[in-house]
C-alpha positions in Angstrom: 158.9 362.6 -18.1 159.2 366.3 -18.5 162.5 365.9 -20.4 161.2 363.5 -23.0 157.7 365.4 -23.7 159.2 367.9 -26.4 161.2 365.2 -28.1 157.9 363.2 -28.4 156.0 366.2 -29.4 158.7 367.2 -32.0 158.7 363.6 -33.6 155.0 363.6 -33.8 155.0 367.0 -35.3 157.1 365.9 -38.4 155.4 365.4 -41.6 155.1 362.0 -43.3 157.5 361.5 -46.2 155.2 360.7 -49.5 156.8 358.4 -52.0 156.6 359.5 -55.6 154.5 356.8 -57.5 155.9 355.3 -60.7 154.1 356.6 -64.0 152.6 354.0 -66.0 153.8 355.5 -69.3 157.2 355.1 -68.3 156.7 351.4 -67.9 155.0 351.5 -71.2 157.9 353.0 -72.8 160.5 350.7 -71.3 158.4 347.7 -72.6 157.9 348.9 -76.1 161.5 350.0 -76.4 162.6 346.4 -75.1 160.4 344.8 -77.9 162.2 346.3 -80.8 159.6 345.3 -83.2 159.9 345.2 -87.1 157.6 347.9 -88.7 154.9 345.4 -90.0 154.1 344.4 -86.5 151.9 346.0 -83.8 151.8 345.5 -79.9 148.8 345.5 -77.5 149.8 345.7 -73.7 147.7 344.5 -70.8 147.1 347.0 -67.9 150.1 348.9 -66.5 147.9 350.7 -64.0 149.7 348.5 -61.1 152.7 350.9 -61.9 151.0 353.8 -59.9 151.1 351.5 -56.8 155.1 351.3 -56.9 157.6 353.9 -55.9 159.1 355.9 -58.9 162.1 353.9 -60.2 165.4 355.8 -59.6 167.4 353.5 -62.0 166.9 352.2 -65.6 164.1 349.6 -65.7 165.1 346.2 -67.1 162.6 344.3 -69.2 162.7 340.5 -69.8 160.2 339.3 -72.5 159.1 335.6 -72.1 156.6 333.1 -73.9 156.0 332.5 -77.5 154.5 335.1 -79.9 151.8 336.3 -80.3 151.1 336.0 -76.4 154.1 336.9 -74.3 154.8 338.5 -70.8 156.9 341.3 -69.8 158.5 341.5 -66.6 159.6 345.0 -65.8 162.2 345.4 -63.0 163.4 348.2 -61.1 166.7 348.1 -59.4 166.0 350.8 -56.7 163.6 350.8 -55.1 163.4 346.9 -55.9 160.1 345.9 -57.7 158.7 343.8 -60.4 155.6 344.5 -62.6 154.2 341.9 -64.8 152.4 343.0 -68.1 150.7 340.8 -70.8 152.1 341.4 -74.2 150.4 340.6 -77.7 152.5 341.0 -80.6 150.7 341.0 -84.0 152.6 340.2 -87.1 151.1 340.1 -90.6 152.6 337.2 -92.7 151.8 335.7 -96.2 150.4 332.1 -95.4 148.7 329.4 -97.7 144.9 329.5 -97.6 142.6 327.4 -99.7 142.1 329.4 -103.1 138.7 327.5 -103.6 136.4 325.2 -101.7 138.2 322.1 -100.8 136.6 318.5 -100.4 137.9 316.0 -97.8 140.3 313.6 -99.6 141.3 316.0 -102.3 144.9 316.2 -103.3 145.7 319.9 -103.3 147.1 321.2 -106.7 149.1 324.4 -106.9 146.0 326.3 -108.3 144.1 325.2 -105.1 146.4 327.5 -103.0 147.1 330.9 -102.6 148.9 333.1 -100.2 147.2 335.5 -98.2 148.5 338.3 -95.7 147.0 337.3 -92.1 147.7 338.4 -88.5 149.5 335.9 -86.2 146.9 335.8 -83.7 144.4 334.1 -86.3 146.7 330.8 -86.4 148.6 331.2 -83.2 149.5 327.6 -82.0 149.0 326.0 -85.2 151.7 325.0 -87.9 150.9 326.9 -91.2 152.7 327.1 -94.4 154.5 329.9 -96.0 155.0 328.7 -99.6 152.6 327.1 -102.0 155.0 324.5 -102.8 155.2 323.4 -99.4 151.6 322.4 -99.2 150.8 321.4 -102.8 150.4 317.5 -103.3 149.1 317.3 -99.7 145.6 315.7 -98.9 142.8 317.5 -97.1 141.8 315.8 -94.3 138.5 317.6 -94.1 136.1 319.9 -96.2 137.2 323.4 -96.1 135.7 326.7 -97.6 137.7 329.0 -99.7 140.1 331.2 -97.5 140.5 328.5 -94.8 144.0 328.7 -93.4 146.0 325.5 -94.3 147.7 323.9 -91.4 149.2 320.5 -90.3 145.8 319.7 -88.8 143.6 320.2 -91.7 146.0 318.6 -94.7 148.2 315.9 -94.7 151.9 315.9 -96.4 151.8 314.3 -99.9 152.9 310.5 -100.0 156.4 310.0 -100.9 156.0 306.1 -100.8 153.0 304.1 -101.9 152.1 300.4 -100.6 153.5 297.8 -102.9 155.8 300.3 -104.6 159.3 299.4 -105.5 161.6 302.0 -104.2 165.5 302.7 -104.0 166.5 302.5 -100.5 169.7 304.4 -99.3 171.7 302.5 -96.5 174.2 304.7 -94.6 176.8 303.5 -92.2 179.2 306.2 -91.4 180.6 307.6 -94.5 179.5 304.4 -96.4 176.4 304.7 -98.6 174.8 302.2 -100.7 171.4 301.8 -102.5 169.2 298.8 -102.8 165.8 298.1 -104.1 162.8 297.1 -101.7 159.3 296.8 -102.0 157.1 299.1 -99.5 154.7 297.3 -97.5 153.2 300.7 -96.1 152.6 304.0 -97.6 154.7 306.8 -96.1 154.9 310.6 -95.7 158.0 312.6 -94.8 159.0 311.6 -91.4 157.1 308.3 -91.2 158.9 305.0 -90.3 157.9 302.4 -92.8 158.3 298.7 -93.4 159.9 297.5 -96.4 160.5 294.0 -97.9 163.9 292.9 -99.4 162.8 290.9 -102.5 165.8 288.8 -102.5 165.4 287.5 -99.0 161.9 288.1 -98.1 162.8 289.9 -94.9 161.3 293.2 -93.4 163.2 296.2 -92.2 162.4 299.6 -91.1 163.2 302.8 -93.0 162.6 306.4 -92.5 160.9 308.3 -95.2 162.7 311.4 -96.4 161.9 313.7 -99.4 164.5 311.7 -101.3 163.0 308.4 -100.2 163.6 306.0 -97.6 166.7 305.9 -95.7 168.1 303.4 -93.4 170.9 304.5 -90.8 173.0 302.0 -89.4 174.8 302.3 -86.3 178.6 302.1 -86.5 
């Protein structure tokens, strides 16, 4: 026992090695460098205070950005010592989008003068499909009443009707490289992307066609 005592005392007398904490600013700098945002964008980061509970990174931090703008997440990974810190990222872009130039009534067909482009932050319309050109929404029908300045989206306006019920239209029929055109009567109204029924006036038979910006199209398998 007498032989081991000095060794035990020596071991207890050694000072504990304290780890240097990671600086939150270095984490912030790594995230901003990884974003590489355009000049007209701004970014807001969530708390990086958790970095101070990590040991200082001895290598280059790797940053992975996931999610869809404006709300994303940065995963900051340190190779040595190995740790990962997750930080919320909000990226705000300002883009010209279509808004109502004046008060709009439900059911109103939008004329070009009813629409204007307005610079808005992306957080204002996140998750909604908006229009970036006046021509893209002109001719659409308002699905609800809207005050001036309302952002026009696929939720409050419907695309213009390409085909009206009872209208005689030219239908393009495609089969591989072969393409022919016939006349038919639309039994349903349709917008771009709608599948509607048409009637062949010669036979009286109904057939479906996809409405495109150029008119109804039937694609046959071959």
